[in-house]
C-alpha positions in Angstrom: -7.5 12.7 -23.6 -7.6 16.2 -22.0 -5.5 19.2 -23.1 -1.8 19.0 -22.2 -2.3 22.0 -19.9 -4.6 19.8 -17.8 -1.6 17.7 -16.7 1.4 18.2 -14.5 4.7 16.3 -14.0 5.4 15.2 -10.4 8.6 13.6 -9.1 8.4 11.0 -6.4 11.0 8.5 -5.2 13.1 8.7 -8.3 10.4 8.6 -10.9 8.4 11.2 -12.9 4.6 11.0 -13.1 2.4 12.7 -15.6 -1.0 13.0 -13.9 -4.2 15.1 -14.5 -4.3 18.2 -12.3 -7.9 17.3 -11.3 -6.6 13.9 -10.1 -4.0 15.3 -7.7 -5.2 15.5 -4.2 -3.2 16.6 -1.1 -6.0 15.7 1.2 -8.1 12.7 2.0 -7.7 9.0 1.6 -8.1 8.5 -2.1 -10.4 8.9 -5.1 -12.0 6.9 -7.9 -10.9 9.5 -10.4 -8.9 7.8 -13.2 -5.2 8.4 -12.7 -5.7 9.7 -9.1 -2.5 10.7 -7.4 -2.2 11.4 -3.7 1.2 12.8 -2.6 0.3 12.0 1.0 0.5 8.3 0.1 4.2 8.7 -1.0 5.1 7.5 2.5 3.1 4.3 2.0 4.9 3.7 -1.3 8.3 4.3 0.5 7.4 1.5 3.0 6.2 -0.7 0.2 9.5 -0.4 -1.7 11.4 -1.2 1.5 9.2 -4.2 2.2 9.8 -5.6 -1.3 13.5 -5.2 -0.8 13.2 -7.2 2.5 11.4 -10.0 0.7 13.9 -10.2 -2.1 16.7 -10.5 0.3 15.2 -12.9 2.9 12.5 -14.9 1.2 14.1 -16.1 -2.0 13.0 -19.7 -1.2 9.4 -18.6 -1.6 9.6 -17.6 -5.3 11.5 -18.6 -8.4 14.4 -16.8 -10.1 12.2 -13.8 -10.8 9.5 -12.4 -8.5 6.3 -11.4 -10.3 4.4 -8.5 -8.8 0.9 -7.2 -9.6 -0.2 -3.6 -8.9 -3.8 -4.6 -9.0 -5.6 -1.2 -9.0 -2.7 0.9 -10.4 -4.3 4.3 -11.1 -1.5 6.6 -12.3 1.0 3.8 -11.9 2.9 5.5 -9.1 3.1 2.4 -6.9 4.0 -0.2 -9.5 6.5 2.1 -11.3 8.2 2.8 -8.0 8.5 -0.9 -7.4 10.2 -1.3 -10.8 12.5 1.7 -10.4 13.7 0.5 -7.0 13.9 -3.2 -8.0 14.6 -3.6 -11.7 14.9 -7.4 -11.4 11.2 -7.7 -10.5 8.7 -8.6 -13.2 6.1 -5.8 -12.5 2.6 -5.9 -13.9 0.2 -3.0 -13.6 -3.5 -3.3 -14.0 -6.5 -0.9 -14.0 -10.0 -1.2 -15.4 -10.0 2.4 -16.6 -8.8 3.0 -20.1 -7.6 6.5 -19.2 -5.6 5.1 -16.3 -4.0 2.5 -18.5 -3.0 5.1 -21.1 -1.5 7.2 -18.3 0.4 4.2 -16.9 1.9 3.5 -20.4 2.9 7.1 -20.7 4.5 7.2 -17.3 6.4 3.9 -17.9 7.8 5.4 -21.1 8.6 8.7 -19.4 10.8 6.7 -16.9 12.1 4.2 -19.4 10.7 1.3 -17.4 9.7 -2.0 -18.9 6.5 -3.2 -17.3 3.4 -5.2 -18.4 0.2 -3.2 -18.4 -3.4 -4.5 -18.5 -6.9 -3.1 -18.7 -8.9 -5.7 -16.8 -11.1 -6.2 -13.9 -8.9 -7.3 -11.0 -11.1 -10.4 -10.5 -10.5 -11.4 -14.1 -6.8 -11.0 -14.1 -6.6 -12.8 -10.8 -8.4 -15.8 -12.4 -6.1 -15.8 -15.4 -2.7 -15.3 -13.8 -0.8 -16.1 -10.6 1.7 -13.7 -8.9 4.3 -13.9 -6.2 3.3 -10.5 -4.8 0.1 -8.5 -5.1 -0.3 -4.9 -4.0 -4.0 -4.0 -3.4 -4.6 -0.3 -2.9 -8.3 0.3 -3.3 -10.5 3.3 -2.6 -12.3 2.4 0.6 -12.5 -1.1 1.8 -10.5 -4.0 0.4 -13.3 -6.4 1.4 -14.7 -6.7 -2.2 -11.3 -7.6 -3.6 -10.0 -10.3 -1.2 -11.3 -13.2 -3.1 -9.4 -12.0 -6.2 -6.4 -11.4 -4.0 -6.0 -14.9 -2.8 -7.1 -16.4 -6.1 -4.3 -14.5 -7.8 -1.5 -15.4 -5.4 0.8 -18.4 -6.0 1.0 -21.2 -3.4 3.6 -19.1 -1.6 3.3 -15.4 -1.9 3.1 -11.9 -0.4 0.6 -9.1 -0.5 0.3 -5.5 0.7 -3.2 -4.3 1.4 -4.6 -0.8 2.0 -7.9 0.1 3.6 -9.1 3.7 3.7 -12.5 3.1 5.4 -10.9 4.0 8.7 -14.2 5.3 10.2 -15.5 1.7 9.9 -12.3 0.0 11.1 -11.8 2.4 14.0 -15.4 1.8 15.3 -17.1 5.1 14.4 -19.8 2.9 12.7 -20.0 -0.3 14.7 -22.8 -1.8 12.6 -20.7 -1.3 9.4 -17.7 -2.9 11.2 -19.7 -6.0 12.0 -21.3 -6.1 8.5 -18.1 -5.6 6.6 -15.4 -7.2 8.8 -17.4 -9.5 11.1 -16.1 -7.8 14.2 -17.8 -6.2 17.3 -16.2 -2.8 17.6 -16.8 0.5 19.4 -14.7 3.7 19.6 -12.0 3.5 22.3 -8.6 4.9 22.9 -7.0 1.8 21.3 -9.2 2.2 18.1 -6.5 2.7 15.6 -4.4 -0.3 16.4 -7.6 -2.3 16.9 -8.6 -1.3 13.4 -5.3 -2.7 12.1 -5.8 -5.9 14.0 -9.4 -6.2 12.7 -8.2 -5.9 9.1 -5.4 -8.5 9.7 -7.9 -11.1 11.1 -10.3 -10.4 8.3 -7.6 -11.1 5.8 -6.7 -14.3 7.7 -10.3 -15.5 7.6 -10.7 -14.6 3.9 -7.4 -16.4 3.1 -8.7 -19.4 4.9 -11.3 -19.9 2.3 -8.5 -20.9 0.0 -6.5 -22.8 2.6 -3.9 -20.0 2.9 -2.0 -19.3 6.2 -1.4 -15.6 6.5 1.1 -13.8 8.7 1.5 -10.0 9.1 5.0 -8.5 8.7 4.5 -4.8 9.1 1.2 -3.1 9.7 0.5 0.5 10.5 -2.0 3.4 10.4 -1.1 6.7 8.8 -3.3 9.8 8.1 -6.4 8.4 6.3 -5.4 4.8 5.7 -4.4 1.4 7.2 -1.8 -0.7 5.6 -0.9 -4.4 6.1 1.9 -6.4 4.5 1.6 -10.1 4.7 3.1 -13.4 3.6 0.7 -16.3 2.6 1.4 -20.0 2.3 -1.2 -22.5 1.1 -1.5 -24.9 4.0 -4.8 -25.8 5.7 -2.9 -27.0 8.8 -0.9 -23.8 9.1 -4.0 -21.7 8.6 -5.8 -23.6 11.4 -2.8 -23.2 13.7 -2.6 -19.4 13.1 -6.4 -18.9 13.7 -6.2 -21.1 16.9 -3.2 -19.2 18.2 -3.9 -15.6 17.2 -7.7 -15.1 16.9 -8.8 -13.3 20.0 -10.4 -10.3 21.7 -9.6 -7.2 23.6 -11.2 -7.2 27.1 -12.0 -3.9 28.8 -11.9 -4.2 32.6 -14.0 -1.8 34.8 -11.0 0.5 35.3 -10.4 0.5 31.5 -7.4 -1.8 31.7 -7.3 -3.6 28.3 -6.1 -7.1 27.8 -5.8 -9.6 25.0 -7.8 -12.7 25.5 -8.6 -15.9 23.6 -12.2 -15.8 24.8 -14.7 -12.9 24.8 -16.4 -11.9 28.1 -17.6 -8.7 29.7 -17.0 -5.6 27.6 -14.9 -6.6 24.6 -14.1 -6.0 20.9 -13.3 -8.7 18.4 -12.5 -11.1 17.0 -9.2 -9.6 15.9 -5.6 -10.5 15.6 -3.8 -10.6 19.0 -0.3 -11.6 17.8 2.6 -9.3 16.8 1.9 -6.8 14.1 5.5 -5.7 13.4 8.3 -8.0 12.1 11.4 -6.8 13.8 13.6 -8.2 11.1 11.9 -6.0 8.6 12.5 -2.9 10.7 16.2 -3.8 11.0 16.4 -4.3 7.2 14.6 -1.0 6.5 16.8 1.0 9.0 20.0 -0.5 7.6 19.1 -0.1 3.9 17.0 3.1 3.7 19.9 5.0 2.3 20.0 2.6 -0.7 16.6 3.8 -1.9 15.2 7.0 -3.3 12.6 7.7 -0.6 10.1 10.5 -1.1 9.5 11.0 2.6 12.8 9.8 4.1 12.6 11.8 7.3 9.1 10.5 8.1 10.1 7.0 7.2 13.1 7.0 9.5 11.1 8.5 12.4 8.4 5.8 11.8 10.9 3.0 11.8 12.4 4.2 15.1 8.9 4.2 16.8 7.9 0.8 15.2 11.2 -0.7 16.5 10.4 0.5 20.0 6.8 -0.6 20.0 7.5 -3.9 18.4 9.0 -5.1 21.7 5.6 -5.0 23.3 2.5 -6.9 22.1 0.0 -5.0 24.3 -2.7 -2.2 24.0 -1.9 1.4 24.3 -3.5 4.1 26.5 -4.0 7.8 25.8 -2.6 9.5 28.8 -4.7 12.6 28.4 -7.9 10.6 28.3 -6.9 8.7 31.4 -6.0 12.0 33.1 -9.5 13.3 32.4 -11.1 10.1 33.6 -9.1 10.1 36.9 -8.9 13.9 37.6 -5.1 14.3 37.0 -4.4 18.0 36.4 -0.7 17.9 35.8 0.4 15.2 33.3 4.0 14.1 33.2 5.8 13.9 29.8 5.1 10.6 27.9 8.8 9.7 28.2 8.7 10.1 32.0 5.7 7.8 32.3 7.3 5.2 30.1 10.5 5.3 32.2 8.6 5.0 35.4 6.5 2.1 34.2 9.7 0.4 33.2 11.2 1.1 36.6 8.4 -0.8 38.4 8.7 -3.8 36.1 6.4 -3.2 33.1 7.1 -3.0 29.4 6.3 0.4 28.0 6.9 2.4 24.8 5.6 5.1 22.5 3.3 4.1 19.7 3.0 5.5 16.2 -0.8 5.2 16.4 -1.1 8.1 18.9 1.7 10.4 20.1 -0.2 11.0 23.4 -0.4 7.3 24.2 1.8 4.7 25.9 1.9 1.1 24.8 2.2 -1.0 27.9 1.3 -4.2 29.7 0.7 -2.3 32.8 -2.7 -2.0 34.5 -4.5 1.4 34.4 -4.1 1.4 38.2 -0.3 1.6 37.8 -0.4 3.9 34.9 -2.4 6.3 37.1 0.0 5.7 39.9 3.1 6.8 38.0 1.2 9.7 36.4 0.4 11.0 39.8 3.8 10.5 41.2 3.7 9.7 44.9 0.0 9.1 45.0 -2.0 7.2 47.5 -4.1 5.8 44.7 -2.0 2.6 44.4 
């Protein structure tokens, strides 16, 4: 191992982490460096801890007396150790193929007096040897090469949290790569971030279907350089078929740029992707009511995110960047987002902010009526 001066001790969410200085990054989505630690992902780990608490309280029927959890690609151990610190009753397993990472995980577990099981294995190997109630998959880049192991390693009823950092692919910057990697037609558009989340969800559903799992998303979001999806999975071919039949769909772009979810593709479209809800309102309620019970590293950010997620969870519809629409339609003075939302509600539409883009409005309105309220008393309508 490197000299002691090459390490630093970091505190996050009630735990201490000894990590190599070279492995600490305050920028970017992640790294393959052994023991890599990204402080920006502390928010993601906060949400993960809250989601596990929600499961422990509301889904006891889906696991035995003790929930078993695998941090599949554990790195420094930050995620798995935070799970254990927040929920001591959980049987936490941490795995990494890097010998240096495994040594670091063991040191960090000892540093925090946490009893966890640690392995040095390829994720595909451990997933073939053991079954878990919950698997956290936080890879560098795409999770696509790990999904077979993910669903092999889950019990018949289980949960998973999946990260993707290949956002340029998911958001449509590289359409050929989106098709190749996720089996989805995609192009850049003002709805790209949420579309990317929905592409990942449907990809996971199709991958789970290989093993007759029915998958349902509970909380999904995009933040900085990553997308994160939290799911439940039940082995049932019938339920898997039902979910695909009900929620596999497309986003249709009309000539005026109005976007609509559709079961069938036609005209200008992206998909296939998930067209159902992406936010479980019960989780948001739990998280808001119980956040003070946890040591959260980014509490202010978490609480702000929960408020926006609660608001946008009331609408299962695309969102529109108001500034982009203003440029398209020659609007020079743009009302505040809040004013546009209120005016859309006044004429009978659903409308809210969205965490995906602070300059956008999530709404089931047509572009025609969004422009109408953006112009005030315009003759456009």
